[in-house]
C-alpha positions in Angstrom: -0.1 -0.1 -0.2 1.7 3.4 -1.2 -0.1 5.1 1.6 1.5 2.9 4.4 4.8 3.3 2.5 4.9 6.9 2.6 4.0 7.2 6.0 6.3 4.4 7.3 9.4 6.5 5.5 8.7 9.6 7.4 7.6 8.2 10.8 10.5 5.8 11.4 11.9 7.3 14.9 15.5 8.1 13.7 14.3 10.2 10.8 14.1 13.6 13.3 10.4 14.2 12.9 8.7 13.6 16.1 5.4 15.5 15.9 2.9 13.2 13.7 0.7 15.9 12.4 4.2 17.6 11.0 4.5 14.2 9.2 1.1 15.0 7.8 1.9 18.5 7.0 5.3 17.8 5.0 3.7 15.0 2.7 1.0 17.6 2.2 3.0 20.2 0.7 4.8 17.6 -1.7 1.3 16.8 -2.7 0.5 20.8 -2.9 3.6 21.4 -5.3 2.6 18.5 -7.4 -0.8 19.7 -7.9 0.2 23.2 -8.7 2.4 22.2 -11.3 -0.8 19.9 -12.8 -2.9 23.0 -12.5 -0.6 25.2 -14.6 0.0 22.5 -17.1 -3.6 22.7 -17.8 -3.5 26.4 -18.0 -0.8 26.4 -20.5 -2.7 23.8 -22.7 -6.0 25.7 -22.4 -3.9 28.7 -23.8 -2.2 26.9 -26.5 -5.6 25.3 -27.8 -7.2 28.8 -27.6 -4.3 30.7 -28.9 -4.3 32.5 -26.1 -1.7 34.1 -23.2 -2.1 31.9 -19.8 -4.8 33.4 -17.7 -3.5 31.9 -14.1 0.3 31.6 -14.0 1.2 30.1 -10.9 4.9 29.9 -11.5 6.3 33.2 -12.9 8.3 33.2 -15.9 12.1 34.0 -15.5 14.2 33.8 -12.2 13.8 34.2 -8.5 15.9 36.7 -6.5 18.8 34.3 -6.0 19.2 33.4 -9.9 17.2 30.3 -9.8 14.8 29.5 -12.6 11.2 29.4 -11.8 10.6 26.3 -14.0 12.7 24.5 -11.5 9.8 25.1 -9.0 7.8 22.8 -11.0 7.3 19.3 -9.8 7.7 17.6 -13.1 10.9 19.0 -13.2 12.7 19.1 -10.1 11.1 15.4 -9.2 14.2 13.8 -11.1 16.8 16.2 -9.5 19.8 14.7 -7.8 19.1 14.6 -4.1 21.4 17.5 -2.7 20.2 19.8 -5.5 16.7 18.8 -4.9 17.2 19.7 -0.9 18.6 22.7 -1.4 15.9 23.8 -4.1 13.1 22.7 -1.6 14.4 24.4 1.4 15.9 27.6 0.1 13.6 28.6 -2.8 10.6 26.8 -3.3 9.4 26.9 0.7 9.9 30.9 0.6 7.5 31.0 -2.6 4.9 28.9 -1.2 4.8 31.5 2.0 3.8 34.0 -0.7 1.2 32.7 -2.8 -2.4 34.1 -2.3 -1.0 37.8 -2.0 -0.2 39.5 1.0 -3.0 39.7 3.9 -4.5 36.8 2.6 -5.9 33.9 4.6 -3.4 31.7 3.0 -0.7 33.8 3.5 -1.7 34.4 7.1 -1.7 30.8 7.9 1.3 30.0 5.8 3.7 32.7 7.0 4.9 30.0 9.9 5.3 27.1 7.2 8.7 25.3 7.8 10.3 22.7 5.7 11.4 20.0 8.1 12.4 16.7 6.0 15.7 16.2 7.7 17.7 14.6 4.7 18.1 14.6 1.2 17.8 11.2 0.8 14.5 11.0 2.6 13.0 13.8 0.7 13.8 12.0 -2.6 12.5 8.5 -1.5 9.1 10.4 -0.3 9.1 12.4 -3.8 9.5 9.2 -5.8 6.7 7.7 -3.7 4.6 10.5 -4.3 5.2 10.7 -8.2 4.1 7.2 -8.6 0.7 7.7 -6.6 -2.3 8.1 -9.4 -3.9 11.8 -8.5 -6.8 11.1 -11.2 -10.4 9.9 -10.2 -9.8 9.6 -6.5 -9.6 11.7 -3.3 -5.4 10.7 -3.2 -4.5 13.2 -0.7 -7.1 12.4 1.5 -7.0 8.7 1.3 -3.4 9.4 2.6 -4.1 11.7 5.3 -7.1 9.4 6.6 -4.4 6.4 6.6 -1.9 8.6 8.6 -4.7 9.7 11.1 -5.6 5.8 11.9 -1.9 5.3 12.5 -1.3 8.3 15.1 -2.8 7.4 18.4 -2.5 10.9 19.8 -4.4 12.4 16.8 -8.2 11.2 17.8 -7.3 12.9 21.3 -6.7 16.3 19.7 -9.9 16.2 17.6 -8.4 15.5 14.2 -10.4 13.1 12.5 -11.2 13.0 8.6 -14.5 12.3 7.5 -14.6 9.9 4.7 -15.5 11.8 1.2 -18.7 9.7 0.7 -20.0 11.1 4.0 -19.1 14.5 3.2 -21.0 14.3 -0.3 -24.0 12.8 1.5 -24.2 15.8 4.3 -23.8 18.5 1.4 -26.5 16.9 -0.5 -28.7 16.8 2.3 -28.2 20.5 3.7 -28.8 21.8 -0.6 -26.4 25.0 -0.4 -27.6 27.7 -2.6 -25.1 30.4 -4.2 -26.8 32.9 -1.7 -25.8 31.3 1.4 -22.9 31.9 3.8 -21.4 28.4 4.7 -19.4 27.7 8.1 -17.6 24.4 9.2 -16.5 25.3 12.8 -14.4 22.4 13.0 -12.9 22.6 9.2 -9.7 20.8 9.5 -8.4 20.4 5.9 -11.7 22.1 4.4 -12.9 19.2 2.9 -16.9 20.4 3.7 -15.9 23.4 2.1 -14.6 22.2 -1.2 -17.5 19.8 -1.3 -20.1 22.6 -0.8 -18.0 24.2 -4.0 -18.4 21.2 -5.9 -22.1 20.9 -5.3 -22.6 24.6 -6.3 -20.6 24.2 -9.4 -22.9 21.1 -10.3 -26.1 22.3 -9.3 -25.7 25.9 -10.1 -23.8 25.8 -13.4 -24.5 29.6 -14.3 -23.4 30.3 -11.0 -20.2 32.2 -12.3 -22.4 34.2 -15.1 -23.9 36.4 -12.4 -21.6 38.9 -11.1 -23.1 39.2 -7.4 -22.8 35.4 -7.2 -19.4 35.0 -8.4 -18.4 38.1 -6.3 -19.9 36.2 -3.3 -18.8 32.7 -3.9 -14.8 34.4 -4.0 -15.5 36.7 -1.2 -17.9 35.5 1.3 -19.0 32.2 1.1 -16.7 29.8 2.7 -15.8 30.2 6.5 -14.2 27.8 8.9 -12.6 27.7 11.9 -9.8 25.4 13.4 -7.8 25.3 16.8 -4.9 23.7 15.1 -2.4 25.7 13.0 -1.3 22.6 11.0 -4.8 22.1 10.1 -5.6 25.7 9.2 -2.3 25.7 6.5 -3.3 22.1 5.1 -7.2 23.6 4.9 -5.8 27.0 3.0 -3.6 24.9 0.5 -6.9 22.9 -0.2 -8.8 26.3 -0.9 -6.2 27.9 -2.8 -5.7 24.7 -5.2 -9.9 25.0 -5.4 -9.5 28.3 -6.6 -11.5 30.7 -4.6 -10.1 33.8 -4.2 -10.8 35.2 -0.7 -12.1 32.5 1.9 -11.8 32.8 5.9 -10.1 30.2 7.7 -9.8 31.1 11.2 -8.0 30.0 14.4 -10.7 29.4 17.1 -11.7 26.6 19.0 -14.9 25.1 17.1 -17.1 25.0 20.0 -15.9 28.5 21.4 -18.0 31.6 21.2 -16.0 32.8 18.3 -17.2 30.0 15.9 -20.5 30.2 17.4 -21.1 33.7 16.8 -20.2 33.1 13.0 -22.1 29.7 12.7 -25.4 31.8 13.9 -25.2 33.7 11.0 -24.4 30.8 8.5 -25.4 27.5 7.2 -23.5 25.1 9.2 -21.9 21.9 7.5 -19.8 20.1 9.9 -18.2 17.2 11.7 -17.6 18.5 15.2 -16.0 16.6 17.7 -18.0 15.2 20.5 
């Protein structure tokens, strides 16, 4: 099982990563980088087909301030780099770049400012990159499955309330709730933002003209999605999920899901969540 292999490689006692949620976070960064490259490849293919400029460019053209080509930041390129070169690239170039995505003052930037690269050795980085490169990413919730598997192996996770709701349960709950483009949706225990992403999927499916209406489009990007979590790692992972999904301005805030701040926000919203008992 590839999920088990990736987790085991990270979580051997001697590799130097003692916090189990940090293991999840480091793997998420690598999955995130792979997905960013895939999204830009799709944009480039679309631009070539239509004979138009690339609309959404994730990786800039040219070089960074240290003289490294931004093309090297792309998963399809760096996954085959030599171990020490790869480690230096991720540590000194890609991680500072990840912190800047989303723009200054955005929810993403707020939660990513403390993101750290903590994989201890070039050899371990190469090993996990190779494993992630072999994972099928189409037609399944690979990242979610990997996350769920890792949580099942972490005894302390349940004590902290970090449980992933299975994808089919999320979809069922969202369909039963029937969100509309005019709603304000809140998940007071958002974790990796799985419920919020599913709400967006439901709106795109059931309201295909959503983005043709200026008011509804602006609301989708600037007020519809709200979430809370008390764990900074979960907020970073959730922010990466929302950025990948293409929502421009969402609100994921640090607060206990049963606290007054989350309760006040939820009182004015359609709540879709699996809150801790």
